N, CA, C and O atoms as CSV, one atom per row, in Angstrom:
chain,resi,resn,atom,element,x,y,z
A,1,MET,N,N,7.833,-2.174,-2.903
A,1,MET,CA,C,8.886,-1.227,-2.686
A,1,MET,C,C,8.288,0.060,-2.166
A,1,MET,O,O,7.089,0.306,-2.299
A,2,ALA,N,N,9.129,0.865,-1.580
A,2,ALA,CA,C,8.714,2.195,-1.129
A,2,ALA,C,C,9.588,3.218,-1.839
A,2,ALA,O,O,10.710,2.916,-2.245
A,3,ILE,N,N,9.073,4.410,-1.982
A,3,ILE,CA,C,9.821,5.512,-2.575
A,3,ILE,C,C,9.787,6.649,-1.564
A,3,ILE,O,O,8.726,7.023,-1.065
A,4,SER,N,N,10.967,7.196,-1.267
A,4,SER,CA,C,11.077,8.234,-0.242
A,4,SER,C,C,12.009,9.339,-0.710
A,4,SER,O,O,12.933,9.083,-1.483
A,5,PRO,N,N,11.780,10.571,-0.249
A,5,PRO,CA,C,12.687,11.651,-0.608
A,5,PRO,C,C,14.004,11.621,0.170
A,5,PRO,O,O,14.922,12.379,-0.143
A,6,GLN,N,N,14.105,10.755,1.176
A,6,GLN,CA,C,15.339,10.715,1.958
A,6,GLN,C,C,16.501,10.219,1.105
A,6,GLN,O,O,16.298,9.520,0.112
A,7,SER,N,N,17.709,10.582,1.492
A,7,SER,CA,C,18.897,10.185,0.736
A,7,SER,C,C,19.051,8.666,0.769
A,7,SER,O,O,18.499,7.993,1.640
A,8,ALA,N,N,19.803,8.141,-0.185
A,8,ALA,CA,C,20.007,6.682,-0.264
A,8,ALA,C,C,20.579,6.113,1.030
A,8,ALA,O,O,20.074,5.095,1.504
A,9,PRO,N,N,21.613,6.722,1.629
A,9,PRO,CA,C,22.094,6.172,2.906
A,9,PRO,C,C,21.025,6.167,3.996
A,9,PRO,O,O,20.950,5.222,4.782
A,10,ASN,N,N,20.201,7.210,4.053
A,10,ASN,CA,C,19.134,7.234,5.060
A,10,ASN,C,C,18.046,6.217,4.747
A,10,ASN,O,O,17.440,5.662,5.664
A,11,SER,N,N,17.788,5.965,3.464
A,11,SER,CA,C,16.826,4.912,3.098
A,11,SER,C,C,17.336,3.548,3.532
A,11,SER,O,O,16.584,2.752,4.094
A,12,ARG,N,N,18.619,3.274,3.273
A,12,ARG,CA,C,19.196,1.986,3.695
A,12,ARG,C,C,19.148,1.845,5.213
A,12,ARG,O,O,18.875,0.764,5.735
A,13,LYS,N,N,19.413,2.939,5.916
A,13,LYS,CA,C,19.348,2.920,7.376
A,13,LYS,C,C,17.927,2.597,7.849
A,13,LYS,O,O,17.752,1.827,8.793
A,14,SER,N,N,16.916,3.177,7.202
A,14,SER,CA,C,15.521,2.887,7.552
A,14,SER,C,C,15.187,1.418,7.337
A,14,SER,O,O,14.493,0.809,8.152
A,15,VAL,N,N,15.678,0.850,6.244
A,15,VAL,CA,C,15.441,-0.581,5.974
A,15,VAL,C,C,16.032,-1.418,7.099
A,15,VAL,O,O,15.374,-2.318,7.620
A,16,ARG,N,N,17.279,-1.121,7.475
A,16,ARG,CA,C,17.940,-1.885,8.545
A,16,ARG,C,C,17.239,-1.696,9.884
A,16,ARG,O,O,16.920,-2.672,10.562
A,17,GLN,N,N,16.996,-0.439,10.267
A,17,GLN,CA,C,16.424,-0.156,11.585
A,17,GLN,C,C,15.015,-0.715,11.760
A,17,GLN,O,O,14.624,-1.087,12.866
A,18,ASN,N,N,14.259,-0.773,10.674
A,18,ASN,CA,C,12.876,-1.236,10.759
A,18,ASN,C,C,12.699,-2.676,10.305
A,18,ASN,O,O,11.577,-3.181,10.269
A,19,GLY,N,N,13.799,-3.343,9.956
A,19,GLY,CA,C,13.723,-4.742,9.540
A,19,GLY,C,C,12.817,-4.951,8.343
A,19,GLY,O,O,12.083,-5.938,8.283
A,20,LEU,N,N,12.862,-4.030,7.389
A,20,LEU,CA,C,11.984,-4.117,6.218
A,20,LEU,C,C,12.457,-5.201,5.258
A,20,LEU,O,O,13.655,-5.440,5.111
A,21,SER,N,N,11.506,-5.846,4.612
A,21,SER,CA,C,11.829,-6.905,3.645
A,21,SER,C,C,11.703,-6.403,2.208
A,21,SER,O,O,11.680,-7.198,1.268
A,22,PHE,N,N,11.623,-5.094,2.044
A,22,PHE,CA,C,11.505,-4.497,0.718
A,22,PHE,C,C,12.423,-3.275,0.659
A,22,PHE,O,O,12.748,-2.683,1.689
A,23,PRO,N,N,12.833,-2.906,-0.545
A,23,PRO,CA,C,13.736,-1.756,-0.663
A,23,PRO,C,C,12.985,-0.427,-0.574
A,23,PRO,O,O,11.792,-0.343,-0.865
A,24,ILE,N,N,13.715,0.600,-0.166
A,24,ILE,CA,C,13.219,1.974,-0.227
A,24,ILE,C,C,14.055,2.680,-1.288
A,24,ILE,O,O,15.265,2.833,-1.128
A,25,LEU,N,N,13.421,3.102,-2.351
A,25,LEU,CA,C,14.105,3.821,-3.407
A,25,LEU,C,C,14.137,5.306,-3.074
A,25,LEU,O,O,13.200,5.838,-2.478
A,26,SER,N,N,15.215,5.966,-3.460
A,26,SER,CA,C,15.362,7.392,-3.172
A,26,SER,C,C,14.806,8.231,-4.312
A,26,SER,O,O,15.175,8.056,-5.474
A,27,ASP,N,N,13.918,9.139,-3.957
A,27,ASP,CA,C,13.312,10.072,-4.909
A,27,ASP,C,C,13.976,11.430,-4.717
A,27,ASP,O,O,13.447,12.309,-4.037
A,28,THR,N,N,15.147,11.583,-5.332
A,28,THR,CA,C,15.908,12.812,-5.207
A,28,THR,C,C,15.068,14.010,-5.638
A,28,THR,O,O,14.458,14.003,-6.707
A,29,HIS,N,N,15.045,15.026,-4.801
A,29,HIS,CA,C,14.293,16.265,-5.041
A,29,HIS,C,C,12.784,16.038,-5.138
A,29,HIS,O,O,12.059,16.922,-5.594
A,30,ASN,N,N,12.299,14.866,-4.715
A,30,ASN,CA,C,10.858,14.574,-4.781
A,30,ASN,C,C,10.316,14.636,-6.208
A,30,ASN,O,O,9.151,14.977,-6.413
A,31,ASP,N,N,11.149,14.311,-7.190
A,31,ASP,CA,C,10.723,14.398,-8.592
A,31,ASP,C,C,9.612,13.404,-8.931
A,31,ASP,O,O,8.686,13.740,-9.669
A,32,VAL,N,N,9.697,12.179,-8.397
A,32,VAL,CA,C,8.644,11.186,-8.655
A,32,VAL,C,C,7.349,11.643,-7.994
A,32,VAL,O,O,6.277,11.556,-8.593
A,33,ALA,N,N,7.451,12.129,-6.757
A,33,ALA,CA,C,6.257,12.644,-6.076
A,33,ALA,C,C,5.632,13.775,-6.886
A,33,ALA,O,O,4.410,13.844,-7.018
A,34,ALA,N,N,6.456,14.652,-7.423
A,34,ALA,CA,C,5.934,15.756,-8.239
A,34,ALA,C,C,5.244,15.226,-9.487
A,34,ALA,O,O,4.196,15.737,-9.881
A,35,ALA,N,N,5.821,14.205,-10.111
A,35,ALA,CA,C,5.220,13.639,-11.330
A,35,ALA,C,C,3.840,13.046,-11.055
A,35,ALA,O,O,2.972,13.047,-11.928
A,36,PHE,N,N,3.640,12.537,-9.831
A,36,PHE,CA,C,2.349,11.975,-9.446
A,36,PHE,C,C,1.437,13.030,-8.802
A,36,PHE,O,O,0.329,12.710,-8.372
A,37,GLY,N,N,1.901,14.283,-8.734
A,37,GLY,CA,C,1.107,15.346,-8.130
A,37,GLY,C,C,1.032,15.254,-6.622
A,37,GLY,O,O,0.065,15.720,-6.019
A,38,LEU,N,N,2.048,14.653,-5.996
A,38,LEU,CA,C,2.023,14.405,-4.556
A,38,LEU,C,C,2.964,15.295,-3.753
A,38,LEU,O,O,2.885,15.308,-2.525
A,39,ARG,N,N,3.841,16.029,-4.400
A,39,ARG,CA,C,4.828,16.853,-3.676
A,39,ARG,C,C,4.172,18.153,-3.209
A,39,ARG,O,O,3.407,18.783,-3.938
A,40,PHE,N,N,4.495,18.532,-1.974
A,40,PHE,CA,C,4.027,19.815,-1.466
A,40,PHE,C,C,5.141,20.482,-0.677
A,40,PHE,O,O,6.003,19.814,-0.105
A,41,GLU,N,N,5.111,21.791,-0.657
A,41,GLU,CA,C,6.093,22.562,0.090
A,41,GLU,C,C,5.546,22.858,1.476
A,41,GLU,O,O,4.403,23.292,1.622
A,42,LEU,N,N,6.363,22.622,2.488
A,42,LEU,CA,C,5.926,22.889,3.843
A,42,LEU,C,C,5.733,24.390,4.041
A,42,LEU,O,O,6.575,25.182,3.619
A,43,PRO,N,N,4.639,24.787,4.675
A,43,PRO,CA,C,4.437,26.209,4.973
A,43,PRO,C,C,5.459,26.670,6.024
A,43,PRO,O,O,6.032,25.857,6.750
A,44,ASP,N,N,5.668,27.963,6.085
A,44,ASP,CA,C,6.683,28.525,6.982
A,44,ASP,C,C,6.518,28.078,8.433
A,44,ASP,O,O,7.510,27.808,9.109
A,45,TYR,N,N,5.278,27.995,8.920
A,45,TYR,CA,C,5.089,27.619,10.322
A,45,TYR,C,C,5.562,26.188,10.582
A,45,TYR,O,O,6.045,25.891,11.675
A,46,LEU,N,N,5.430,25.289,9.587
A,46,LEU,CA,C,5.934,23.925,9.764
A,46,LEU,C,C,7.451,23.869,9.641
A,46,LEU,O,O,8.100,23.098,10.347
A,47,VAL,N,N,8.021,24.674,8.753
A,47,VAL,CA,C,9.483,24.746,8.652
A,47,VAL,C,C,10.040,25.196,9.997
A,47,VAL,O,O,11.012,24.624,10.490
A,48,ASP,N,N,9.432,26.212,10.590
A,48,ASP,CA,C,9.879,26.696,11.896
A,48,ASP,C,C,9.739,25.609,12.962
A,48,ASP,O,O,10.623,25.445,13.803
A,49,LEU,N,N,8.637,24.872,12.926
A,49,LEU,CA,C,8.435,23.787,13.893
A,49,LEU,C,C,9.492,22.705,13.718
A,49,LEU,O,O,10.096,22.267,14.697
A,50,TYR,N,N,9.723,22.263,12.469
A,50,TYR,CA,C,10.742,21.251,12.205
A,50,TYR,C,C,12.101,21.716,12.729
A,50,TYR,O,O,12.825,20.952,13.368
A,51,LYS,N,N,12.433,22.966,12.453
A,51,LYS,CA,C,13.720,23.494,12.906
A,51,LYS,C,C,13.801,23.522,14.426
A,51,LYS,O,O,14.845,23.200,14.994
A,52,SER,N,N,12.714,23.901,15.091
A,52,SER,CA,C,12.721,23.959,16.557
A,52,SER,C,C,12.882,22.569,17.169
A,52,SER,O,O,13.395,22.428,18.279
A,53,LEU,N,N,12.445,21.558,16.445
A,53,LEU,CA,C,12.571,20.169,16.908
A,53,LEU,C,C,13.875,19.521,16.449
A,53,LEU,O,O,14.091,18.323,16.634
A,54,LYS,N,N,14.743,20.345,15.842
A,54,LYS,CA,C,16.041,19.868,15.328
A,54,LYS,C,C,15.856,18.799,14.252
A,54,LYS,O,O,16.680,17.895,14.118
A,55,ASN,N,N,14.772,18.908,13.490
A,55,ASN,CA,C,14.503,17.998,12.380
A,55,ASN,C,C,14.965,18.699,11.100
A,55,ASN,O,O,14.227,19.482,10.503
A,56,ASP,N,N,16.198,18.402,10.694
A,56,ASP,CA,C,16.804,19.055,9.532
A,56,ASP,C,C,16.425,18.298,8.268
A,56,ASP,O,O,17.205,17.500,7.750
A,57,LEU,N,N,15.229,18.557,7.783
A,57,LEU,CA,C,14.707,17.861,6.606
A,57,LEU,C,C,15.632,17.974,5.397
A,57,LEU,O,O,15.882,16.961,4.743
A,58,PRO,N,N,16.157,19.173,5.066
A,58,PRO,CA,C,17.068,19.252,3.920
A,58,PRO,C,C,18.302,18.360,4.074
A,58,PRO,O,O,18.742,17.758,3.094
A,59,MET,N,N,18.867,18.261,5.275
A,59,MET,CA,C,20.024,17.392,5.473
A,59,MET,C,C,19.632,15.920,5.355
A,59,MET,O,O,20.347,15.129,4.739
A,60,PHE,N,N,18.513,15.564,5.938
A,60,PHE,CA,C,18.062,14.172,5.926
A,60,PHE,C,C,17.760,13.706,4.504
A,60,PHE,O,O,18.042,12.566,4.134
A,61,ASN,N,N,17.178,14.616,3.713
A,61,ASN,CA,C,16.799,14.261,2.343
A,61,ASN,C,C,17.892,14.580,1.328
A,61,ASN,O,O,17.792,14.174,0.171
A,62,GLY,N,N,18.933,15.302,1.744
A,62,GLY,CA,C,19.986,15.654,0.801
A,62,GLY,C,C,19.486,16.611,-0.274
A,62,GLY,O,O,19.943,16.559,-1.416
A,63,ASP,N,N,18.554,17.479,0.087
A,63,ASP,CA,C,17.911,18.399,-0.856
A,63,ASP,C,C,17.572,19.671,-0.078
A,63,ASP,O,O,16.964,19.588,0.989
A,64,PRO,N,N,17.948,20.838,-0.584
A,64,PRO,CA,C,17.719,22.060,0.188
A,64,PRO,C,C,16.256,22.496,0.308
A,64,PRO,O,O,15.944,23.392,1.093
A,65,SER,N,N,15.373,21.884,-0.447
A,65,SER,CA,C,13.968,22.304,-0.384
A,65,SER,C,C,13.306,21.760,0.880
A,65,SER,O,O,13.754,20.776,1.470
A,66,TRP,N,N,12.269,22.405,1.260
A,66,TRP,CA,C,11.440,21.935,2.370
A,66,TRP,C,C,10.161,21.357,1.777
A,66,TRP,O,O,9.069,21.881,1.992
A,67,THR,N,N,10.316,20.263,1.024
A,67,THR,CA,C,9.168,19.612,0.406
A,67,THR,C,C,9.051,18.179,0.899
A,67,THR,O,O,10.036,17.548,1.283
A,68,LEU,N,N,7.834,17.690,0.879
A,68,LEU,CA,C,7.545,16.307,1.249
A,68,LEU,C,C,6.498,15.754,0.286
A,68,LEU,O,O,5.752,16.517,-0.329
A,69,PRO,N,N,6.441,14.431,0.155
A,69,PRO,CA,C,5.353,13.840,-0.619
A,69,PRO,C,C,4.175,13.520,0.297
A,69,PRO,O,O,4.353,13.240,1.482
A,70,MET,N,N,2.974,13.567,-0.265
A,70,MET,CA,C,1.816,13.053,0.474
A,70,MET,C,C,1.927,11.532,0.486
A,70,MET,O,O,2.359,10.943,-0.505
A,71,PRO,N,N,1.548,10.886,1.581
A,71,PRO,CA,C,1.566,9.428,1.606
A,71,PRO,C,C,0.616,8.866,0.547
A,71,PRO,O,O,-0.519,9.322,0.410
A,72,ALA,N,N,1.090,7.884,-0.187
A,72,ALA,CA,C,0.279,7.280,-1.239
A,72,ALA,C,C,0.649,5.811,-1.387
A,72,ALA,O,O,1.772,5.402,-1.090
A,73,ARG,N,N,-0.306,5.039,-1.845
A,73,ARG,CA,C,-0.085,3.617,-2.161
A,73,ARG,C,C,-0.660,3.353,-3.531
A,73,ARG,O,O,-1.755,3.803,-3.867
A,74,PHE,N,N,0.101,2.613,-4.316
A,74,PHE,CA,C,-0.347,2.232,-5.653
A,74,PHE,C,C,-0.054,0.766,-5.874
A,74,PHE,O,O,0.975,0.256,-5.431
A,75,VAL,N,N,-0.955,0.089,-6.557
A,75,VAL,CA,C,-0.684,-1.240,-7.105
A,75,VAL,C,C,-0.730,-1.047,-8.614
A,75,VAL,O,O,-1.752,-0.654,-9.176
A,76,ILE,N,N,0.394,-1.330,-9.255
A,76,ILE,CA,C,0.516,-1.104,-10.692
A,76,ILE,C,C,0.776,-2.437,-11.367
A,76,ILE,O,O,1.721,-3.146,-11.021
A,77,GLY,N,N,-0.069,-2.773,-12.334
A,77,GLY,CA,C,0.098,-4.021,-13.074
A,77,GLY,C,C,1.336,-3.970,-13.961
A,77,GLY,O,O,1.878,-2.898,-14.229
A,78,GLN,N,N,1.772,-5.134,-14.410
A,78,GLN,CA,C,2.959,-5.205,-15.265
A,78,GLN,C,C,2.772,-4.448,-16.566
A,78,GLN,O,O,3.754,-4.079,-17.211
A,79,ASP,N,N,1.540,-4.213,-16.962
A,79,ASP,CA,C,1.280,-3.454,-18.190
A,79,ASP,C,C,1.197,-1.955,-17.939
A,79,ASP,O,O,0.925,-1.188,-18.862
A,80,GLY,N,N,1.433,-1.525,-16.680
A,80,GLY,CA,C,1.408,-0.112,-16.338
A,80,GLY,C,C,0.053,0.404,-15.886
A,80,GLY,O,O,-0.076,1.579,-15.541
A,81,THR,N,N,-0.957,-0.452,-15.884
A,81,THR,CA,C,-2.293,-0.047,-15.441
A,81,THR,C,C,-2.308,0.104,-13.924
A,81,THR,O,O,-1.837,-0.775,-13.202
A,82,ILE,N,N,-2.846,1.209,-13.447
A,82,ILE,CA,C,-2.978,1.409,-12.005
A,82,ILE,C,C,-4.230,0.667,-11.545
A,82,ILE,O,O,-5.347,1.004,-11.937
A,83,LEU,N,N,-4.023,-0.347,-10.709
A,83,LEU,CA,C,-5.106,-1.197,-10.235
A,83,LEU,C,C,-5.661,-0.733,-8.886
A,83,LEU,O,O,-6.784,-1.075,-8.516
A,84,TYR,N,N,-4.875,0.035,-8.171
A,84,TYR,CA,C,-5.288,0.548,-6.863
A,84,TYR,C,C,-4.513,1.831,-6.609
A,84,TYR,O,O,-3.309,1.891,-6.861
A,85,ALA,N,N,-5.185,2.842,-6.119
A,85,ALA,CA,C,-4.519,4.096,-5.761
A,85,ALA,C,C,-5.184,4.650,-4.521
A,85,ALA,O,O,-6.411,4.668,-4.420
A,86,GLU,N,N,-4.388,5.096,-3.590
A,86,GLU,CA,C,-4.894,5.708,-2.372
A,86,GLU,C,C,-3.931,6.825,-1.996
A,86,GLU,O,O,-2.730,6.592,-1.853
A,87,VAL,N,N,-4.443,8.015,-1.838
A,87,VAL,CA,C,-3.658,9.177,-1.429
A,87,VAL,C,C,-4.469,9.921,-0.381
A,87,VAL,O,O,-5.663,10.165,-0.555
A,88,ASN,N,N,-3.806,10.275,0.703
A,88,ASN,CA,C,-4.481,11.061,1.724
A,88,ASN,C,C,-3.471,12.057,2.275
A,88,ASN,O,O,-2.437,11.645,2.800
A,89,PRO,N,N,-3.736,13.338,2.174
A,89,PRO,CA,C,-2.786,14.316,2.695
A,89,PRO,C,C,-2.583,14.227,4.207
A,89,PRO,O,O,-1.595,14.745,4.729
A,90,ASP,N,N,-3.500,13.581,4.909
A,90,ASP,CA,C,-3.358,13.386,6.353
A,90,ASP,C,C,-2.569,12.100,6.581
A,90,ASP,O,O,-3.109,10.998,6.473
A,91,TYR,N,N,-1.276,12.258,6.901
A,91,TYR,CA,C,-0.400,11.090,7.040
A,91,TYR,C,C,-0.814,10.159,8.188
A,91,TYR,O,O,-0.326,9.031,8.263
A,92,THR,N,N,-1.693,10.606,9.072
A,92,THR,CA,C,-2.126,9.750,10.179
A,92,THR,C,C,-3.254,8.810,9.778
A,92,THR,O,O,-3.607,7.906,10.536
A,93,ARG,N,N,-3.822,9.017,8.592
A,93,ARG,CA,C,-4.930,8.171,8.133
A,93,ARG,C,C,-4.421,7.275,7.009
A,93,ARG,O,O,-4.251,7.718,5.874
A,94,ARG,N,N,-4.185,6.025,7.340
A,94,ARG,CA,C,-3.665,5.060,6.378
A,94,ARG,C,C,-4.687,3.940,6.201
A,94,ARG,O,O,-5.347,3.539,7.160
A,95,PRO,N,N,-4.815,3.441,4.984
A,95,PRO,CA,C,-5.760,2.331,4.782
A,95,PRO,C,C,-5.208,1.043,5.394
A,95,PRO,O,O,-4.002,0.891,5.592
A,96,GLU,N,N,-6.097,0.156,5.675
A,96,GLU,CA,C,-5.685,-1.162,6.139
A,96,GLU,C,C,-5.021,-1.907,4.979
A,96,GLU,O,O,-5.468,-1.779,3.839
A,97,PRO,N,N,-3.985,-2.667,5.240
A,97,PRO,CA,C,-3.335,-3.424,4.155
A,97,PRO,C,C,-4.310,-4.313,3.385
A,97,PRO,O,O,-4.152,-4.527,2.183
A,98,GLU,N,N,-5.325,-4.830,4.092
A,98,GLU,CA,C,-6.299,-5.705,3.431
A,98,GLU,C,C,-7.050,-4.988,2.314
A,98,GLU,O,O,-7.562,-5.632,1.399
A,99,ASP,N,N,-7.121,-3.654,2.384
A,99,ASP,CA,C,-7.824,-2.892,1.346
A,99,ASP,C,C,-7.200,-3.087,-0.029
A,99,ASP,O,O,-7.872,-2.948,-1.050
A,100,MET,N,N,-5.910,-3.410,-0.048
A,100,MET,CA,C,-5.211,-3.583,-1.328
A,100,MET,C,C,-5.269,-5.016,-1.853
A,100,MET,O,O,-4.915,-5.259,-3.006
A,101,LEU,N,N,-5.706,-5.961,-1.036
A,101,LEU,CA,C,-5.660,-7.369,-1.439
A,101,LEU,C,C,-6.405,-7.670,-2.735
A,101,LEU,O,O,-5.866,-8.405,-3.562
A,102,PRO,N,N,-7.607,-7.151,-2.964
A,102,PRO,CA,C,-8.261,-7.440,-4.246
A,102,PRO,C,C,-7.425,-6.985,-5.443
A,102,PRO,O,O,-7.350,-7.693,-6.448
A,103,ALA,N,N,-6.801,-5.821,-5.345
A,103,ALA,CA,C,-5.972,-5.334,-6.457
A,103,ALA,C,C,-4.725,-6.198,-6.618
A,103,ALA,O,O,-4.294,-6.458,-7.742
A,104,LEU,N,N,-4.146,-6.640,-5.517
A,104,LEU,CA,C,-2.972,-7.517,-5.608
A,104,LEU,C,C,-3.342,-8.864,-6.223
A,104,LEU,O,O,-2.588,-9.422,-7.021
A,105,ARG,N,N,-4.518,-9.382,-5.840
A,105,ARG,CA,C,-4.967,-10.647,-6.436
A,105,ARG,C,C,-5.189,-10.489,-7.928
A,105,ARG,O,O,-4.820,-11.359,-8.716
A,106,LYS,N,N,-5.798,-9.368,-8.312
A,106,LYS,CA,C,-6.031,-9.101,-9.732
A,106,LYS,C,C,-4.708,-8.977,-10.480
A,106,LYS,O,O,-4.572,-9.494,-11.589
A,107,ALA,N,N,-3.746,-8.304,-9.890
A,107,ALA,CA,C,-2.429,-8.143,-10.530
A,107,ALA,C,C,-1.747,-9.494,-10.706
A,107,ALA,O,O,-1.150,-9.751,-11.751
A,108,SER,N,N,-1.827,-10.358,-9.701
A,108,SER,CA,C,-1.176,-11.665,-9.844
A,108,SER,C,C,-1.911,-12.556,-10.831
A,108,SER,O,O,-1.285,-13.379,-11.499
A,109,ALA,N,N,-3.239,-12.409,-10.939
A,109,ALA,CA,C,-4.007,-13.184,-11.921
A,109,ALA,C,C,-3.673,-12.742,-13.328
A,109,ALA,O,O,-3.582,-13.568,-14.237
A,110,ILE,N,N,-3.486,-11.428,-13.518
A,110,ILE,CA,C,-3.136,-10.906,-14.839
A,110,ILE,C,C,-1.744,-11.368,-15.245
A,110,ILE,O,O,-1.498,-11.684,-16.410
A,111,ALA,N,N,-0.826,-11.404,-14.263
A,111,ALA,CA,C,0.562,-11.791,-14.541
A,111,ALA,C,C,0.692,-13.284,-14.829
A,111,ALA,O,O,1.639,-13.707,-15.493
A,112,ALA,N,N,-0.253,-14.086,-14.334
A,112,ALA,CA,C,-0.162,-15.546,-14.491
A,112,ALA,C,C,-0.488,-16.018,-15.882
A,112,ALA,O,O,-0.450,-17.219,-16.151
């Protein structure tokens, strides 16, 4: 699953438009991101840039704040143990999906 600050209707639209096979849960006000220490407030120069590009983040997310979560991936076992965690504030640098395979294998072995 994915968790996003966008509103539920916009999350459903993203699932449809991108042909995703998993749900996107809505993190209203970025509360889950904040709990994981991932929420950040956009600096004024980025707010101005977003506005100049007609990117109305508060409308899209249904929240008046100009906050976003840092991209992160977690594999969490059924017992709540975090088996894999990756966070990078640079949204252009994403790990290869294969990087998570050992943790996914471990999670499925534990669940079996």
